[in-house]
C-alpha positions as CSV (number, residue, x, y, z in Angstrom):
1,M,103.9,65.6,99.4
2,S,103.8,68.9,97.6
3,E,105.0,72.1,99.3
4,R,102.4,74.7,100.1
5,A,102.6,78.1,98.2
6,P,103.3,81.2,100.3
7,A,100.2,83.3,101.2
8,L,99.2,85.9,98.7
9,G,98.2,88.2,101.5
10,R,97.9,88.5,105.3
11,H,94.5,89.2,107.0
12,L,94.5,90.4,110.6
13,L,91.4,90.8,112.7
14,A,92.2,93.0,115.6
15,D,89.9,93.5,118.6
16,F,90.7,96.7,120.6
17,Y,89.3,96.8,124.2
18,G,89.3,99.7,126.6
19,V,89.7,102.5,124.1
20,A,88.5,106.0,125.1
21,A,84.9,106.7,123.9
22,R,86.0,110.1,122.6
23,V,88.5,108.4,120.2
24,L,85.9,105.9,119.0
25,N,83.4,108.6,118.2
26,D,85.7,110.8,116.2
27,A,85.5,109.8,112.5
28,H,88.2,112.3,111.5
29,A,90.7,111.1,114.2
30,L,90.0,107.4,113.2
31,E,90.6,108.3,109.6
32,T,93.9,110.0,110.4
33,T,95.0,107.0,112.5
34,L,94.1,104.4,109.9
35,I,95.9,106.3,107.1
36,A,99.0,106.8,109.3
37,A,98.8,103.0,110.1
38,A,98.7,102.1,106.5
39,R,101.7,104.2,105.7
40,A,103.6,102.8,108.7
41,A,103.0,99.3,107.2
42,G,104.4,100.4,103.9
43,A,101.0,100.5,102.2
44,V,99.6,103.1,99.8
45,P,96.2,104.7,100.7
46,L,94.0,105.2,97.7
47,E,90.5,106.2,99.0
48,K,88.7,106.6,102.3
49,K,85.1,106.6,103.5
50,F,84.0,107.1,107.1
51,H,80.5,107.5,108.7
52,E,79.5,108.6,112.1
53,F,76.4,107.1,113.5
54,G,73.9,109.5,115.2
55,G,73.7,107.5,118.4
56,G,77.5,107.0,118.6
57,G,80.1,105.0,116.8
58,V,81.9,105.1,113.5
59,T,82.4,102.8,110.6
60,G,85.1,103.4,108.0
61,V,87.4,102.0,105.5
62,V,90.7,103.0,103.9
63,L,91.2,101.4,100.5
64,L,94.8,100.5,99.9
65,K,96.8,99.6,96.8
66,E,97.5,96.5,98.8
67,S,93.9,95.9,99.9
68,H,92.2,97.7,102.9
69,I,92.0,98.6,106.6
70,S,88.5,99.0,108.1
71,V,87.1,99.8,111.5
72,H,83.8,99.6,113.3
73,T,83.5,101.1,116.8
74,W,81.3,100.7,119.8
75,P,82.2,103.7,122.0
76,E,79.7,102.7,124.7
77,H,81.8,99.5,125.2
78,G,85.2,101.0,124.6
79,F,85.6,98.5,121.7
80,A,86.7,98.7,118.1
81,A,86.9,95.9,115.5
82,V,89.7,96.5,113.0
83,D,90.3,94.5,109.8
84,V,93.7,94.8,108.1
85,F,94.2,92.9,104.9
86,M,97.4,93.5,102.9
87,C,99.4,91.8,100.2
88,G,102.8,92.3,98.6
89,G,105.5,93.8,100.8
90,A,103.1,95.6,103.2
91,R,103.4,94.7,106.8
92,P,99.9,94.4,108.4
93,Q,101.2,93.8,111.9
94,A,103.0,97.2,111.7
95,A,99.6,98.8,111.0
96,V,98.0,97.1,114.0
97,S,100.9,98.3,116.2
98,A,100.6,101.9,114.9
99,I,96.8,101.8,115.8
100,E,97.6,100.4,119.2
101,R,100.1,103.2,119.9
102,A,97.6,105.8,118.9
103,W,94.6,104.5,120.8
104,R,96.3,103.1,123.9
105,P,93.8,100.2,124.5
106,A,93.7,98.2,127.7
107,R,94.1,95.1,125.5
108,V,94.3,93.9,121.9
109,I,93.5,90.5,120.5
110,V,94.7,89.7,117.0
111,R,93.8,86.8,114.8
112,E,95.8,86.2,111.6
113,S,95.0,84.3,108.4
114,G,97.0,83.8,105.3
115,R,94.9,84.4,102.2
116,G,95.5,82.2,99.1
117,E,97.9,80.0,101.0
118,H,96.2,76.8,99.8
119,L,96.9,77.4,96.2
120,A,98.9,74.6,94.7
121,P,102.5,75.7,94.0
122,E,102.0,75.5,90.2
123,D,98.9,77.8,90.5
124,Y,100.9,80.3,92.5
125,E,103.7,80.3,90.0
126,Q,101.3,80.8,87.1
127,E,99.5,83.6,88.9
128,V,102.7,85.4,89.7
129,K,104.0,85.1,86.1
130,T,100.9,86.6,84.5
């Protein structure tokens, strides 16, 4: 049986419940938090784009050298969906922890997936060498 290659990246889907509506409606504050979270994870922010919806809520993304962090909020439900995908030496769980400290949610549920972890070892070695 062949050994599985290590994942090329880690993808975390984090659901934040019980976050203050004022936090989830403030695009600038969300941007600041996600950039700080990226840096806490050892990632390098490249670009950012955030949009406030007229009826409430924000969607936004921070593009990273290592991939991205995105958010979509529902202030009326105290809920935010956060997507953290990082490769290389970046630590996506550290980003989620930084966001949790900033937002102080009632609860957080995180699902994690390895990306590219089903490459055959010889494919992984070839990709790394090129």
